[in-house]
All heavy atoms as TSV, in Angstrom:
chain	resi	resn	atom	element	x	y	z
A	1	MET	N	N	-61.789	48.614	28.066
A	1	MET	CA	C	-61.160	48.062	26.890
A	1	MET	C	C	-60.630	49.177	25.999
A	1	MET	O	O	-59.589	49.006	25.375
A	1	MET	CB	C	-62.144	47.189	26.126
A	1	MET	CG	C	-62.394	45.855	26.778
A	1	MET	SD	S	-63.376	44.719	25.791
A	1	MET	CE	C	-62.359	44.467	24.385
A	2	MET	N	N	-61.360	50.277	25.952
A	2	MET	CA	C	-60.906	51.372	25.093
A	2	MET	C	C	-59.597	51.969	25.603
A	2	MET	O	O	-58.714	52.292	24.804
A	2	MET	CB	C	-61.991	52.442	25.000
A	2	MET	CG	C	-63.192	51.988	24.199
A	2	MET	SD	S	-64.565	53.141	24.200
A	2	MET	CE	C	-63.825	54.644	23.679
A	3	THR	N	N	-59.461	52.082	26.910
A	3	THR	CA	C	-58.229	52.623	27.471
A	3	THR	C	C	-57.060	51.693	27.198
A	3	THR	O	O	-55.969	52.139	26.832
A	3	THR	CB	C	-58.388	52.824	28.994
A	3	THR	OG1	O	-59.526	53.649	29.221
A	3	THR	CG2	C	-57.163	53.438	29.605
A	4	THR	N	N	-57.281	50.408	27.359
A	4	THR	CA	C	-56.220	49.434	27.089
A	4	THR	C	C	-55.827	49.454	25.629
A	4	THR	O	O	-54.638	49.422	25.292
A	4	THR	CB	C	-56.671	48.023	27.502
A	4	THR	OG1	O	-56.999	48.028	28.880
A	4	THR	CG2	C	-55.584	47.005	27.244
A	5	MET	N	N	-56.814	49.510	24.741
A	5	MET	CA	C	-56.495	49.545	23.313
A	5	MET	C	C	-55.759	50.827	22.929
A	5	MET	O	O	-54.847	50.796	22.100
A	5	MET	CB	C	-57.779	49.408	22.481
A	5	MET	CG	C	-58.356	48.024	22.498
A	5	MET	SD	S	-57.162	46.849	21.847
A	5	MET	CE	C	-57.464	45.471	22.908
A	6	ALA	N	N	-56.124	51.948	23.524
A	6	ALA	CA	C	-55.427	53.201	23.236
A	6	ALA	C	C	-53.969	53.123	23.694
A	6	ALA	O	O	-53.053	53.532	22.963
A	6	ALA	CB	C	-56.140	54.365	23.908
A	7	ALA	N	N	-53.750	52.595	24.886
A	7	ALA	CA	C	-52.381	52.447	25.384
A	7	ALA	C	C	-51.600	51.441	24.546
A	7	ALA	O	O	-50.411	51.638	24.265
A	7	ALA	CB	C	-52.402	52.011	26.839
A	8	LEU	N	N	-52.271	50.374	24.145
A	8	LEU	CA	C	-51.630	49.355	23.314
A	8	LEU	C	C	-51.210	49.925	21.969
A	8	LEU	O	O	-50.081	49.704	21.509
A	8	LEU	CB	C	-52.593	48.188	23.126
A	8	LEU	CG	C	-52.078	46.961	22.398
A	8	LEU	CD1	C	-51.043	46.256	23.245
A	8	LEU	CD2	C	-53.222	46.029	22.088
A	9	MET	N	N	-52.101	50.664	21.333
A	9	MET	CA	C	-51.774	51.268	20.034
A	9	MET	C	C	-50.666	52.314	20.171
A	9	MET	O	O	-49.864	52.497	19.251
A	9	MET	CB	C	-53.021	51.908	19.418
A	9	MET	CG	C	-54.077	50.911	19.027
A	9	MET	SD	S	-53.438	49.751	17.817
A	9	MET	CE	C	-54.556	48.397	18.032
A	10	GLY	N	N	-50.613	52.978	21.304
A	10	GLY	CA	C	-49.544	53.945	21.527
A	10	GLY	C	C	-48.196	53.289	21.759
A	10	GLY	O	O	-47.152	53.880	21.473
A	11	ALA	N	N	-48.190	52.072	22.258
A	11	ALA	CA	C	-46.936	51.380	22.556
A	11	ALA	C	C	-46.434	50.536	21.396
A	11	ALA	O	O	-45.277	50.108	21.408
A	11	ALA	CB	C	-47.101	50.509	23.790
A	12	ILE	N	N	-47.269	50.300	20.409
A	12	ILE	CA	C	-46.848	49.463	19.281
A	12	ILE	C	C	-45.649	50.047	18.533
A	12	ILE	O	O	-44.724	49.302	18.205
A	12	ILE	CB	C	-48.039	49.155	18.354
A	12	ILE	CG1	C	-48.924	48.115	19.028
A	12	ILE	CG2	C	-47.574	48.662	16.984
A	12	ILE	CD1	C	-50.142	47.720	18.234
A	13	PRO	N	N	-45.604	51.362	18.249
A	13	PRO	CA	C	-44.402	51.876	17.571
A	13	PRO	C	C	-43.119	51.663	18.367
A	13	PRO	O	O	-42.057	51.414	17.785
A	13	PRO	CB	C	-44.704	53.371	17.413
A	13	PRO	CG	C	-46.166	53.476	17.436
A	13	PRO	CD	C	-46.637	52.384	18.348
A	14	ILE	N	N	-43.209	51.722	19.685
A	14	ILE	CA	C	-42.017	51.471	20.506
A	14	ILE	C	C	-41.644	49.992	20.427
A	14	ILE	O	O	-40.469	49.634	20.345
A	14	ILE	CB	C	-42.276	51.891	21.967
A	14	ILE	CG1	C	-42.591	53.374	22.037
A	14	ILE	CG2	C	-41.076	51.565	22.846
A	14	ILE	CD1	C	-43.091	53.835	23.393
A	15	ALA	N	N	-42.655	49.116	20.433
A	15	ALA	CA	C	-42.396	47.669	20.392
A	15	ALA	C	C	-41.838	47.241	19.045
A	15	ALA	O	O	-40.997	46.340	18.977
A	15	ALA	CB	C	-43.679	46.903	20.694
A	16	VAL	N	N	-42.298	47.868	17.974
A	16	VAL	CA	C	-41.785	47.526	16.639
A	16	VAL	C	C	-40.342	47.966	16.526
A	16	VAL	O	O	-39.509	47.269	15.943
A	16	VAL	CB	C	-42.675	48.162	15.544
A	16	VAL	CG1	C	-42.052	47.995	14.176
A	16	VAL	CG2	C	-44.066	47.557	15.579
A	17	GLY	N	N	-40.022	49.114	17.111
A	17	GLY	CA	C	-38.634	49.548	17.210
A	17	GLY	C	C	-38.026	50.015	15.906
A	17	GLY	O	O	-36.982	49.515	15.513
A	18	LEU	N	N	-38.646	50.956	15.251
A	18	LEU	CA	C	-38.077	51.533	14.047
A	18	LEU	C	C	-37.395	52.851	14.373
A	18	LEU	O	O	-37.827	53.583	15.253
A	18	LEU	CB	C	-39.175	51.775	13.005
A	18	LEU	CG	C	-39.963	50.532	12.559
A	18	LEU	CD1	C	-41.079	50.930	11.614
A	18	LEU	CD2	C	-39.053	49.523	11.909
A	19	GLY	N	N	-36.321	53.147	13.688
A	19	GLY	CA	C	-35.629	54.416	13.893
A	19	GLY	C	C	-34.331	54.248	14.649
A	19	GLY	O	O	-33.973	53.165	15.106
A	20	THR	N	N	-33.633	55.385	14.769
A	20	THR	CA	C	-32.338	55.348	15.453
A	20	THR	C	C	-32.550	55.212	16.961
A	20	THR	O	O	-33.448	55.813	17.538
A	20	THR	CB	C	-31.547	56.640	15.165
A	20	THR	OG1	O	-32.330	57.760	15.557
A	20	THR	CG2	C	-31.210	56.743	13.699
A	21	GLY	N	N	-31.708	54.418	17.583
A	21	GLY	CA	C	-31.781	54.211	19.023
A	21	GLY	C	C	-32.929	53.327	19.463
A	21	GLY	O	O	-33.238	53.246	20.650
A	22	SER	N	N	-33.573	52.671	18.515
A	22	SER	CA	C	-34.738	51.852	18.870
A	22	SER	C	C	-34.350	50.573	19.592
A	22	SER	O	O	-35.191	49.975	20.266
A	22	SER	CB	C	-35.536	51.516	17.616
A	22	SER	OG	O	-34.759	50.727	16.739
A	23	GLU	N	N	-33.105	50.170	19.480
A	23	GLU	CA	C	-32.677	48.940	20.139
A	23	GLU	C	C	-32.818	49.047	21.657
A	23	GLU	O	O	-33.082	48.061	22.337
A	23	GLU	CB	C	-31.211	48.613	19.810
A	23	GLU	CG	C	-30.930	48.454	18.333
A	23	GLU	CD	C	-30.612	49.785	17.659
A	23	GLU	OE1	O	-30.154	50.721	18.353
A	23	GLU	OE2	O	-30.847	49.895	16.458
A	24	ALA	N	N	-32.659	50.236	22.172
A	24	ALA	CA	C	-32.751	50.417	23.620
A	24	ALA	C	C	-34.198	50.497	24.094
A	24	ALA	O	O	-34.501	50.138	25.223
A	24	ALA	CB	C	-32.006	51.686	24.034
A	25	ARG	N	N	-35.102	50.971	23.226
A	25	ARG	CA	C	-36.495	51.146	23.633
A	25	ARG	C	C	-37.378	49.948	23.304
A	25	ARG	O	O	-38.464	49.801	23.870
A	25	ARG	CB	C	-37.077	52.387	22.946
A	25	ARG	CG	C	-36.454	53.678	23.409
A	25	ARG	CD	C	-37.169	54.866	22.812
A	25	ARG	NE	N	-37.245	54.838	21.360
A	25	ARG	CZ	C	-36.373	55.395	20.538
A	25	ARG	NH1	N	-35.335	56.033	21.022
A	25	ARG	NH2	N	-36.535	55.324	19.230
A	26	GLN	N	N	-36.963	49.104	22.411
A	26	GLN	CA	C	-37.804	47.984	21.978
A	26	GLN	C	C	-38.180	47.026	23.120
A	26	GLN	O	O	-39.348	46.641	23.214
A	26	GLN	CB	C	-37.135	47.222	20.849
A	26	GLN	CG	C	-38.058	46.213	20.206
A	26	GLN	CD	C	-37.428	45.534	19.005
A	26	GLN	OE1	O	-36.234	45.645	18.788
A	26	GLN	NE2	N	-38.230	44.847	18.229
A	27	PRO	N	N	-37.275	46.636	24.009
A	27	PRO	CA	C	-37.696	45.752	25.116
A	27	PRO	C	C	-38.768	46.373	26.004
A	27	PRO	O	O	-39.677	45.682	26.463
A	27	PRO	CB	C	-36.408	45.499	25.891
A	27	PRO	CG	C	-35.317	45.738	24.913
A	27	PRO	CD	C	-35.816	46.809	23.996
A	28	LEU	N	N	-38.674	47.672	26.230
A	28	LEU	CA	C	-39.697	48.352	27.027
A	28	LEU	C	C	-41.042	48.298	26.318
A	28	LEU	O	O	-42.071	48.012	26.931
A	28	LEU	CB	C	-39.296	49.809	27.276
A	28	LEU	CG	C	-40.346	50.672	27.966
A	28	LEU	CD1	C	-40.583	50.180	29.379
A	28	LEU	CD2	C	-39.930	52.122	27.950
A	29	GLY	N	N	-41.051	48.545	25.014
A	29	GLY	CA	C	-42.295	48.491	24.252
A	29	GLY	C	C	-42.908	47.102	24.250
A	29	GLY	O	O	-44.130	46.951	24.396
A	30	LEU	N	N	-42.082	46.090	24.092
A	30	LEU	CA	C	-42.587	44.719	24.106
A	30	LEU	C	C	-43.161	44.360	25.475
A	30	LEU	O	O	-44.191	43.680	25.570
A	30	LEU	CB	C	-41.474	43.742	23.731
A	30	LEU	CG	C	-41.022	43.788	22.273
A	30	LEU	CD1	C	-39.800	42.901	22.068
A	30	LEU	CD2	C	-42.149	43.383	21.348
A	31	THR	N	N	-42.512	44.819	26.521
A	31	THR	CA	C	-43.007	44.554	27.872
A	31	THR	C	C	-44.349	45.237	28.111
A	31	THR	O	O	-45.271	44.639	28.680
A	31	THR	CB	C	-41.981	45.034	28.910
A	31	THR	OG1	O	-40.737	44.387	28.658
A	31	THR	CG2	C	-42.439	44.742	30.315
A	32	VAL	N	N	-44.476	46.471	27.668
A	32	VAL	CA	C	-45.731	47.206	27.852
A	32	VAL	C	C	-46.860	46.542	27.073
A	32	VAL	O	O	-47.952	46.315	27.602
A	32	VAL	CB	C	-45.559	48.682	27.433
A	32	VAL	CG1	C	-46.894	49.393	27.368
A	32	VAL	CG2	C	-44.622	49.398	28.383
A	33	VAL	N	N	-46.603	46.203	25.810
A	33	VAL	CA	C	-47.630	45.564	24.986
A	33	VAL	C	C	-48.020	44.207	25.578
A	33	VAL	O	O	-49.211	43.887	25.693
A	33	VAL	CB	C	-47.148	45.422	23.525
A	33	VAL	CG1	C	-48.075	44.537	22.718
A	33	VAL	CG2	C	-47.041	46.794	22.866
A	34	GLY	N	N	-47.056	43.404	25.956
A	34	GLY	CA	C	-47.356	42.099	26.546
A	34	GLY	C	C	-48.110	42.216	27.854
A	34	GLY	O	O	-49.070	41.473	28.102
A	35	GLY	N	N	-47.719	43.160	28.683
A	35	GLY	CA	C	-48.404	43.355	29.951
A	35	GLY	C	C	-49.840	43.805	29.764
A	35	GLY	O	O	-50.743	43.357	30.476
A	36	LEU	N	N	-50.069	44.692	28.802
A	36	LEU	CA	C	-51.434	45.135	28.532
A	36	LEU	C	C	-52.298	43.994	28.014
A	36	LEU	O	O	-53.465	43.866	28.410
A	36	LEU	CB	C	-51.423	46.290	27.520
A	36	LEU	CG	C	-50.943	47.634	28.060
A	36	LEU	CD1	C	-50.725	48.609	26.917
A	36	LEU	CD2	C	-51.934	48.190	29.060
A	37	LEU	N	N	-51.753	43.174	27.142
A	37	LEU	CA	C	-52.523	42.043	26.618
A	37	LEU	C	C	-52.859	41.035	27.716
A	37	LEU	O	O	-54.003	40.573	27.819
A	37	LEU	CB	C	-51.756	41.365	25.483
A	37	LEU	CG	C	-51.670	42.146	24.181
A	37	LEU	CD1	C	-50.745	41.435	23.194
A	37	LEU	CD2	C	-53.039	42.343	23.577
A	38	VAL	N	N	-51.878	40.711	28.533
A	38	VAL	CA	C	-52.110	39.738	29.608
A	38	VAL	C	C	-53.107	40.276	30.631
A	38	VAL	O	O	-54.032	39.569	31.051
A	38	VAL	CB	C	-50.780	39.344	30.288
A	38	VAL	CG1	C	-51.022	38.565	31.573
A	38	VAL	CG2	C	-49.929	38.535	29.338
A	39	SER	N	N	-52.952	41.545	31.005
A	39	SER	CA	C	-53.867	42.104	31.998
A	39	SER	C	C	-55.283	42.196	31.461
A	39	SER	O	O	-56.251	41.990	32.198
A	39	SER	CB	C	-53.389	43.482	32.456
A	39	SER	OG	O	-53.509	44.429	31.411
A	40	GLN	N	N	-55.430	42.468	30.167
A	40	GLN	CA	C	-56.765	42.518	29.577
A	40	GLN	C	C	-57.404	41.127	29.566
A	40	GLN	O	O	-58.593	40.984	29.864
A	40	GLN	CB	C	-56.700	43.082	28.153
A	40	GLN	CG	C	-58.033	43.413	27.575
A	40	GLN	CD	C	-58.701	44.585	28.272
A	40	GLN	OE1	O	-58.058	45.463	28.804
A	40	GLN	NE2	N	-60.005	44.598	28.268
A	41	LEU	N	N	-56.631	40.110	29.245
A	41	LEU	CA	C	-57.159	38.747	29.250
A	41	LEU	C	C	-57.551	38.318	30.665
A	41	LEU	O	O	-58.597	37.689	30.861
A	41	LEU	CB	C	-56.129	37.778	28.674
A	41	LEU	CG	C	-55.922	37.861	27.167
A	41	LEU	CD1	C	-54.767	36.959	26.746
A	41	LEU	CD2	C	-57.186	37.489	26.430
A	42	VAL	N	N	-56.729	38.667	31.651
A	42	VAL	CA	C	-57.059	38.322	33.035
A	42	VAL	C	C	-58.335	39.019	33.461
A	42	VAL	O	O	-59.218	38.411	34.085
A	42	VAL	CB	C	-55.883	38.686	33.970
A	42	VAL	CG1	C	-56.298	38.669	35.429
A	42	VAL	CG2	C	-54.724	37.745	33.746
A	43	THR	N	N	-58.459	40.290	33.099
A	43	THR	CA	C	-59.642	41.056	33.489
A	43	THR	C	C	-60.901	40.505	32.848
A	43	THR	O	O	-61.954	40.418	33.482
A	43	THR	CB	C	-59.462	42.528	33.106
A	43	THR	OG1	O	-58.303	43.037	33.767
A	43	THR	CG2	C	-60.661	43.354	33.497
A	44	LEU	N	N	-60.815	40.108	31.589
A	44	LEU	CA	C	-62.013	39.675	30.861
A	44	LEU	C	C	-62.400	38.222	31.121
A	44	LEU	O	O	-63.581	37.878	31.037
A	44	LEU	CB	C	-61.818	39.877	29.365
A	44	LEU	CG	C	-61.790	41.335	28.900
A	44	LEU	CD1	C	-61.479	41.396	27.417
A	44	LEU	CD2	C	-63.096	42.028	29.192
A	45	TYR	N	N	-61.445	37.360	31.428
A	45	TYR	CA	C	-61.751	35.933	31.525
A	45	TYR	C	C	-61.525	35.352	32.918
A	45	TYR	O	O	-62.376	34.647	33.446
A	45	TYR	CB	C	-60.939	35.144	30.497
A	45	TYR	CG	C	-61.319	35.496	29.086
A	45	TYR	CD1	C	-60.467	36.224	28.268
A	45	TYR	CD2	C	-62.551	35.125	28.573
A	45	TYR	CE1	C	-60.832	36.560	26.975
A	45	TYR	CE2	C	-62.927	35.458	27.290
A	45	TYR	CZ	C	-62.061	36.178	26.496
A	45	TYR	OH	O	-62.431	36.518	25.232
A	46	ILE	N	N	-60.393	35.602	33.512
A	46	ILE	CA	C	-60.051	34.960	34.774
A	46	ILE	C	C	-60.875	35.524	35.929
A	46	ILE	O	O	-61.389	34.768	36.761
A	46	ILE	CB	C	-58.543	35.095	35.068
A	46	ILE	CG1	C	-57.721	34.534	33.916
A	46	ILE	CG2	C	-58.184	34.423	36.385
A	46	ILE	CD1	C	-57.950	33.073	33.624
A	47	THR	N	N	-61.043	36.831	36.003
A	47	THR	CA	C	-61.790	37.438	37.104
A	47	THR	C	C	-63.240	36.965	37.151
A	47	THR	O	O	-63.719	36.579	38.227
A	47	THR	CB	C	-61.697	38.965	37.030
A	47	THR	OG1	O	-60.320	39.344	37.035
A	47	THR	CG2	C	-62.410	39.622	38.189
A	48	PRO	N	N	-63.990	36.960	36.043
A	48	PRO	CA	C	-65.362	36.440	36.120
A	48	PRO	C	C	-65.434	34.967	36.533
A	48	PRO	O	O	-66.327	34.570	37.285
A	48	PRO	CB	C	-65.916	36.632	34.716
A	48	PRO	CG	C	-65.104	37.718	34.132
A	48	PRO	CD	C	-63.742	37.565	34.736
A	49	ILE	N	N	-64.498	34.172	36.075
A	49	ILE	CA	C	-64.476	32.759	36.450
A	49	ILE	C	C	-64.242	32.629	37.957
A	49	ILE	O	O	-64.878	31.815	38.630
A	49	ILE	CB	C	-63.404	32.004	35.644
A	49	ILE	CG1	C	-63.841	31.908	34.189
A	49	ILE	CG2	C	-63.145	30.619	36.230
A	49	ILE	CD1	C	-62.777	31.387	33.258
A	50	PHE	N	N	-63.357	33.445	38.500
A	50	PHE	CA	C	-63.094	33.445	39.936
A	50	PHE	C	C	-64.370	33.774	40.716
A	50	PHE	O	O	-64.693	33.127	41.711
A	50	PHE	CB	C	-61.977	34.445	40.255
A	50	PHE	CG	C	-61.642	34.544	41.708
A	50	PHE	CD1	C	-60.968	33.516	42.353
A	50	PHE	CD2	C	-61.996	35.664	42.429
A	50	PHE	CE1	C	-60.657	33.606	43.689
A	50	PHE	CE2	C	-61.686	35.765	43.773
A	50	PHE	CZ	C	-61.019	34.735	44.405
A	51	TYR	N	N	-65.119	34.763	40.255
A	51	TYR	CA	C	-66.355	35.132	40.948
A	51	TYR	C	C	-67.428	34.052	40.809
A	51	TYR	O	O	-68.224	33.851	41.718
A	51	TYR	CB	C	-66.870	36.485	40.452
A	51	TYR	CG	C	-66.154	37.634	41.108
A	51	TYR	CD1	C	-65.238	38.388	40.405
A	51	TYR	CD2	C	-66.394	37.942	42.432
A	51	TYR	CE1	C	-64.572	39.441	41.004
A	51	TYR	CE2	C	-65.732	38.985	43.053
A	51	TYR	CZ	C	-64.833	39.731	42.332
A	51	TYR	OH	O	-64.171	40.757	42.932
A	52	ILE	N	N	-67.451	33.352	39.701
A	52	ILE	CA	C	-68.393	32.233	39.548
A	52	ILE	C	C	-68.064	31.138	40.565
A	52	ILE	O	O	-68.956	30.583	41.207
A	52	ILE	CB	C	-68.365	31.698	38.105
A	52	ILE	CG1	C	-69.023	32.713	37.166
A	52	ILE	CG2	C	-69.061	30.349	38.015
A	52	ILE	CD1	C	-68.849	32.386	35.697
A	53	TYR	N	N	-66.772	30.828	40.719
A	53	TYR	CA	C	-66.373	29.825	41.706
A	53	TYR	C	C	-66.725	30.264	43.124
A	53	TYR	O	O	-67.169	29.460	43.943
A	53	TYR	CB	C	-64.882	29.518	41.614
A	53	TYR	CG	C	-64.513	28.631	40.461
A	53	TYR	CD1	C	-63.384	28.885	39.697
A	53	TYR	CD2	C	-65.284	27.528	40.117
A	53	TYR	CE1	C	-63.032	28.076	38.633
A	53	TYR	CE2	C	-64.942	26.716	39.054
A	53	TYR	CZ	C	-63.822	26.987	38.326
A	53	TYR	OH	O	-63.474	26.187	37.277
A	54	LEU	N	N	-66.525	31.547	43.432
A	54	LEU	CA	C	-66.893	32.046	44.756
A	54	LEU	C	C	-68.396	31.945	44.979
A	54	LEU	O	O	-68.840	31.597	46.078
A	54	LEU	CB	C	-66.439	33.493	44.924
A	54	LEU	CG	C	-64.967	33.717	45.201
A	54	LEU	CD1	C	-64.676	35.209	45.299
A	54	LEU	CD2	C	-64.529	33.016	46.462
A	55	ASP	N	N	-69.189	32.245	43.963
A	55	ASP	CA	C	-70.640	32.137	44.086
A	55	ASP	C	C	-71.063	30.689	44.311
A	55	ASP	O	O	-71.907	30.406	45.174
A	55	ASP	CB	C	-71.310	32.693	42.833
A	55	ASP	CG	C	-72.820	32.731	42.961
A	55	ASP	OD1	O	-73.318	33.231	43.984
A	55	ASP	OD2	O	-73.489	32.261	42.023
A	56	ASN	N	N	-70.468	29.763	43.580
A	56	ASN	CA	C	-70.772	28.345	43.772
A	56	ASN	C	C	-70.364	27.873	45.164
A	56	ASN	O	O	-71.077	27.094	45.799
A	56	ASN	CB	C	-70.082	27.504	42.704
A	56	ASN	CG	C	-70.706	27.693	41.349
A	56	ASN	OD1	O	-71.849	28.133	41.222
A	56	ASN	ND2	N	-69.945	27.392	40.308
A	57	PHE	N	N	-69.227	28.358	45.652
A	57	PHE	CA	C	-68.773	27.997	46.987
A	57	PHE	C	C	-69.724	28.548	48.046
A	57	PHE	O	O	-70.041	27.867	49.029
A	57	PHE	CB	C	-67.348	28.513	47.217
A	57	PHE	CG	C	-66.766	28.126	48.539
A	57	PHE	CD1	C	-66.521	26.797	48.850
A	57	PHE	CD2	C	-66.462	29.092	49.476
A	57	PHE	CE1	C	-65.986	26.431	50.071
A	57	PHE	CE2	C	-65.919	28.748	50.699
A	57	PHE	CZ	C	-65.685	27.416	50.997
A	58	GLN	N	N	-70.206	29.766	47.846
A	58	GLN	CA	C	-71.159	30.353	48.787
A	58	GLN	C	C	-72.465	29.547	48.800
A	58	GLN	O	O	-73.020	29.286	49.857
A	58	GLN	CB	C	-71.449	31.800	48.414
A	58	GLN	CG	C	-72.419	32.478	49.354
A	58	GLN	CD	C	-72.739	33.896	48.922
A	58	GLN	OE1	O	-72.386	34.320	47.831
A	58	GLN	NE2	N	-73.402	34.621	49.787
A	59	LYS	N	N	-72.927	29.133	47.635
A	59	LYS	CA	C	-74.145	28.317	47.567
A	59	LYS	C	C	-73.929	26.980	48.274
A	59	LYS	O	O	-74.814	26.483	48.973
A	59	LYS	CB	C	-74.558	28.093	46.126
A	59	LYS	CG	C	-75.099	29.340	45.468
A	59	LYS	CD	C	-75.414	29.096	44.009
A	59	LYS	CE	C	-75.862	30.371	43.335
A	59	LYS	NZ	N	-76.062	30.195	41.890
A	60	TYR	N	N	-72.755	26.394	48.087
A	60	TYR	CA	C	-72.422	25.137	48.757
A	60	TYR	C	C	-72.467	25.311	50.272
A	60	TYR	O	O	-73.036	24.481	50.993
A	60	TYR	CB	C	-71.036	24.662	48.310
A	60	TYR	CG	C	-70.466	23.557	49.174
A	60	TYR	CD1	C	-70.938	22.254	49.062
A	60	TYR	CD2	C	-69.467	23.823	50.104
A	60	TYR	CE1	C	-70.422	21.245	49.857
A	60	TYR	CE2	C	-68.947	22.833	50.899
A	60	TYR	CZ	C	-69.428	21.532	50.777
A	60	TYR	OH	O	-68.923	20.546	51.570
A	61	LEU	N	N	-71.857	26.391	50.774
A	61	LEU	CA	C	-71.855	26.628	52.218
A	61	LEU	C	C	-73.260	26.877	52.744
A	61	LEU	O	O	-73.603	26.418	53.841
A	61	LEU	CB	C	-70.947	27.810	52.556
A	61	LEU	CG	C	-69.448	27.572	52.398
A	61	LEU	CD1	C	-68.686	28.846	52.714
A	61	LEU	CD2	C	-68.981	26.428	53.265
A	62	MET	N	N	-74.086	27.585	51.993
A	62	MET	CA	C	-75.450	27.853	52.437
A	62	MET	C	C	-76.260	26.552	52.478
A	62	MET	O	O	-77.020	26.327	53.421
A	62	MET	CB	C	-76.126	28.874	51.528
A	62	MET	CG	C	-75.505	30.252	51.609
A	62	MET	SD	S	-75.539	30.958	53.260
A	62	MET	CE	C	-77.259	31.364	53.373
A	63	ASN	N	N	-76.096	25.698	51.488
A	63	ASN	CA	C	-76.789	24.407	51.486
A	63	ASN	C	C	-76.311	23.523	52.631
A	63	ASN	O	O	-77.100	22.821	53.253
A	63	ASN	CB	C	-76.602	23.694	50.152
A	63	ASN	CG	C	-77.402	24.337	49.049
A	63	ASN	OD1	O	-78.390	25.022	49.305
A	63	ASN	ND2	N	-76.949	24.137	47.829
A	64	ARG	N	N	-75.045	23.567	52.906
A	64	ARG	CA	C	-74.481	22.775	53.997
A	64	ARG	C	C	-75.006	23.278	55.333
A	64	ARG	O	O	-75.333	22.490	56.212
A	64	ARG	CB	C	-72.958	22.876	53.946
A	64	ARG	CG	C	-72.270	22.004	54.921
A	64	ARG	CD	C	-70.773	22.002	54.639
A	64	ARG	NE	N	-70.120	21.251	55.668
A	64	ARG	CZ	C	-69.144	21.687	56.433
A	64	ARG	NH1	N	-68.672	22.898	56.236
A	64	ARG	NH2	N	-68.596	20.936	57.344
A	65	LYS	N	N	-75.123	24.587	55.473
A	65	LYS	CA	C	-75.624	25.161	56.716
A	65	LYS	C	C	-77.088	24.779	56.937
A	65	LYS	O	O	-77.471	24.443	58.038
A	65	LYS	CB	C	-75.481	26.684	56.662
A	65	LYS	CG	C	-75.909	27.383	57.906
A	65	LYS	CD	C	-75.689	28.896	57.778
A	65	LYS	CE	C	-76.138	29.637	58.999
A	65	LYS	NZ	N	-75.976	31.079	58.872
A	66	VAL	N	N	-77.879	24.783	55.881
A	66	VAL	CA	C	-79.285	24.396	55.989
A	66	VAL	C	C	-79.385	22.925	56.350
A	66	VAL	O	O	-80.187	22.532	57.204
A	66	VAL	CB	C	-80.035	24.707	54.670
A	66	VAL	CG1	C	-81.407	24.056	54.659
A	66	VAL	CG2	C	-80.124	26.208	54.467
A	67	THR	N	N	-78.574	22.087	55.758
A	67	THR	CA	C	-78.593	20.657	56.034
A	67	THR	C	C	-78.189	20.371	57.470
A	67	THR	O	O	-78.815	19.560	58.146
A	67	THR	CB	C	-77.655	19.905	55.065
A	67	THR	OG1	O	-78.011	20.240	53.733
A	67	THR	CG2	C	-77.743	18.416	55.257
A	68	VAL	N	N	-77.177	21.044	57.974
A	68	VAL	CA	C	-76.738	20.845	59.352
A	68	VAL	C	C	-77.797	21.349	60.320
A	68	VAL	O	O	-78.070	20.727	61.340
A	68	VAL	CB	C	-75.374	21.569	59.581
A	68	VAL	CG1	C	-75.017	21.582	61.055
A	68	VAL	CG2	C	-74.293	20.899	58.765
A	69	SER	N	N	-78.461	22.456	60.003
A	69	SER	CA	C	-79.504	22.990	60.870
A	69	SER	C	C	-80.707	22.044	60.918
A	69	SER	O	O	-81.340	21.887	61.960
A	69	SER	CB	C	-79.961	24.360	60.369
A	69	SER	OG	O	-78.914	25.266	60.418
A	70	ASP	N	N	-81.040	21.411	59.804
A	70	ASP	CA	C	-82.155	20.487	59.776
A	70	ASP	C	C	-81.869	19.228	60.582
A	70	ASP	O	O	-82.780	18.627	61.139
A	70	ASP	CB	C	-82.492	20.102	58.337
A	70	ASP	CG	C	-83.070	21.273	57.565
A	70	ASP	OD1	O	-83.557	22.238	58.214
A	70	ASP	OD2	O	-83.042	21.244	56.322
A	71	ALA	N	N	-80.634	18.822	60.664
A	71	ALA	CA	C	-80.273	17.587	61.355
A	71	ALA	C	C	-80.347	17.753	62.871
A	71	ALA	O	O	-80.556	16.773	63.586
A	71	ALA	CB	C	-78.865	17.156	60.955
A	72	THR	N	N	-80.195	18.968	63.362
A	72	THR	CA	C	-80.222	19.144	64.828
A	72	THR	C	C	-81.586	19.436	65.354
A	72	THR	O	O	-82.526	19.709	64.785
A	72	THR	CB	C	-79.285	20.304	65.245
A	72	THR	OG1	O	-79.670	21.485	64.583
A	72	THR	CG2	C	-77.855	19.934	64.971
């Protein structure tokens, strides 16, 4: 998180676009800031949820395997 925040704070002046010639650099700054925010949200929320679903699926398969083994 610290690395992302450092990169984000470094890109904010480009995204705000103050100064001469900033019109050309502002889209790049906005893209960098948006990409960092989205990637941080994916890393913090979506990835753990994905692993929880995989763990639940593994438990389901293990229970199913035990049930099938008991039936034979």
